[in-house]
C-alpha positions, 0 to 999 in steps of 0.5 A, spaced: 274 358 766 281 357 765 283 357 758 289 354 754 291 354 747 295 348 744 299 348 738 304 344 734 303 340 728 307 337 722 307 330 724 303 326 729 309 326 734 308 334 735 300 332 736 300 326 741 303 329 747 298 335 746 292 330 746 295 327 753 295 333 756 288 335 753 285 329 756 287 331 763 286 338 762 279 337 760 278 333 767 280 340 770 275 344 766 279 348 762 276 351 756 281 348 750 283 351 743 288 349 738 291 352 733 295 348 727 296 348 720 290 348 715 291 341 712 296 338 717 295 331 721 294 335 727 287 338 724 284 331 723 287 328 730 284 334 734 277 335 730 276 328 732 276 330 740 271 335 739 276 341 740 275 348 737 281 348 731 283 354 728 288 353 722 293 359 720 298 359 714 305 356 715 311 355 712 317 351 713 324 354 714 329 349 711 337 348 712 338 346 705 336 350 698 329 350 696 325 355 692 320 355 697 325 358 702 323 365 698 316 364 699 315 360 706 318 366 710 312 370 708 307 365 710 310 365 717 309 372 717 302 371 715 301 366 720 304 370 725 298 375 724 293 370 724 295 367 730 295 374 734 288 375 732 286 369 734 289 369 741 286 376 742 279 373 740 280 367 744 284 370 750 287 364 753 291 364 760 296 360 757 299 357 750 302 350 750 307 348 744 309 341 742 313 344 736 313 344 729 313 350 724 306 352 725 307 353 732 313 358 731 308 364 730 303 362 735 308 362 741 311 369 738 304 372 738 303 369 745 309 373 747 306 379 743 300 379 747 303 378 754 300 371 754 305 366 757 307 360 753 310 353 755 314 349 749 316 342 750 322 339 746 322 332 745 329 331 742 336 331 745 337 337 741 332 343 740 330 343 733 330 349 729 322 351 730 323 351 737 330 354 737 326 360 734 320 360 739 324 359 745 326 366 747 318 367 747 317 362 752 317 362 759 318 355 760 321 349 756 320 342 757 325 337 756 325 329 755 332 328 756 337 330 761 342 331 756 338 337 753 338 341 759 345 344 757 342 346 750 336 350 753 336 357 757 338 357 764 331 358 768 327 356 763 329 349 762 325 343 766 326 336 765 319 333 765 319 327 760 313 326 755 306 326 756 303 319 755 296 318 752 292 314 758 288 310 753 295 307 751 295 303 757 288 300 757 290 296 751 287 289 750 291 283 747 286 279 745 282 285 741 288 287 738 289 280 735 282 279 733 282 286 730 288 284 725 285 277 724 291 274 728 292 267 732 294 267 739 299 262 738 304 266 734 308 272 736 307 279 733 311 284 731 309 291 730 312 296 725 311 303 726 314 307 720 312 314 723 305 318 721 308 320 714 311 313 713 318 311 712 320 308 705 326 305 708 323 301 713 317 299 709 321 296 704 326 293 709 320 289 712 316 287 706 323 285 703 324 280 709 316 278 710 317 271 707 322 270 712 319 273 718 312 270 717 315 263 718 315 265 725 312 271 726 305 275 725 306 282 722 302 289 724 305 294 719 303 301 720 305 304 713 304 312 713 299 315 709 299 313 702 304 308 703 300 301 703 301 296 698 295 292 695 300 287 693 300 285 700 293 285 702 291 278 702 298 275 705 297 271 711 299 273 718 301 280 715 296 286 715 297 293 713 294 300 715 296 307 714 294 310 721 291 307 727 287 311 732 282 308 736 285 301 736 292 303 737 292 301 744 290 294 743 295 293 737 301 295 742 298 290 747 298 285 742 305 286 740 311 282 743 316 287 740 316 293 735 320 296 729 320 303 729 323 310 727 326 313 733 322 320 734 322 322 741 315 321 743 314 315 739 320 311 743 318 314 750 311 311 749 314 304 747 318 305 753 312 307 758 309 301 755 315 296 756 315 294 749 322 292 746 324 295 740 328 295 734 330 303 732 331 305 725 333 312 726 332 317 720 339 318 717 343 324 718 343 325 710 335 326 711 335 330 717 339 334 723 340 327 726 336 328 732 333 321 731 340 318 731 341 321 738 335 319 741 336 312 738 343 311 741 341 314 748 336 309 748 341 303 746 346 306 751 340 305 757 339 298 754 332 300 752 333 298 744 337 295 739 339 300 733 340 299 726 342 305 722 339 306 716 345 306 711 346 299 715 339 296 713 339 290 709 335 283 710 341 280 714 341 286 719 334 286 720 333 279 721 339 279 726 336 285 730 329 281 730 332 275 733 336 279 738 331 283 740 326 277 741 331 272 744 332 277 749 325 281 750 325 279 757 331 282 759 329 289 755 323 289 759 326 288 765 331 294 764 325 298 762 321 297 768 327 299 772 327 306 768 326 312 772 322 315 766 315 316 767 309 319 764 310 327 765 302 329 764 301 331 771 308 334 772 306 339 766 299 340 768 302 342 775 306 347 771 301 350 767 296 350 773 302 354 777 303 359 771 296 360 770 295 362 777 301 367 777 298 371 772 296 378 774 289 380 774 290 386 769 293 381 764 287 382 759 287 389 760 294 389 758 292 385 752 287 390 750 292 396 751 296 392 746 291 391 741 289 399 741 297 400 740 297 396 734 291 399 731 294 406 732 300 403 729 296 401 723 293 408 723 
């Protein structure tokens, strides 16, 4: 049986593309395992699928001063040792990484164990975790054509993002019923990211009295970000996170207000959902969401409001603009050549697995013996 280890975590965006690939590879009878952090969101999402899950130590490598910068490198080194032991025990044919800092020790350990690893980079420019892991990978998948220039020649492949099939099977009436909404009033879906955006949440709630005169609002707030003061507001529902019913909520939505994480906006594009994007500010990030949002705006897929410009007035202006031109946005997205990358990446995995030498397991065992000799 062909065996694969997935890794990636920290946010839902580092997990959901893996979930799309997992579903397809299960159909191909792959034995699937997942390595993530001990307590990250990936643990909850993957264990629900019944996939064997293994936690390792993980640390974040920050670009700013923090006392944890002195201790986290040791956590990463510990994670490398744990990942190496797991890979030698599981003996996968290949590793697939969606990024996040937990993935770095896994990809580096895979190279040490002579296991080919594929990385997927969602954003316009590679993040720090993927920059560290790329030298240990055999292929690097990208979402945007602009990303190829930042990747090593011979490794880079333009694939797009794997999209979960279940997202295409949503039922609008079920979504409305789940929220207790009426079918005669348009719906806005607000997605602030899996960890929740305080700026987006606050802006939407501040504008609720105006929005609810015309729209119904589904608000995915992020873990711990719901507000009991809004529990019984007619036409408004809030959830920390939605899994099983998400496709129905997408189907019910006329348009979406969202952060600009690459995986999230690629899903919206695939679903042909007009969108207002509020990217994470450059002051709070490396600016990747800004680049993602501006790319989508240039292509006519989205209306962008930069966080520093976010007010009741600018948000209402965006809502009126996108809702008024929703058919134009949908037509532009319909004409986009970007499609679901699941089959493209699965075919790549199959080709790399098929090309592995018959003596790879022997090589892994030799590596283990060498390590044992070093310890002695």
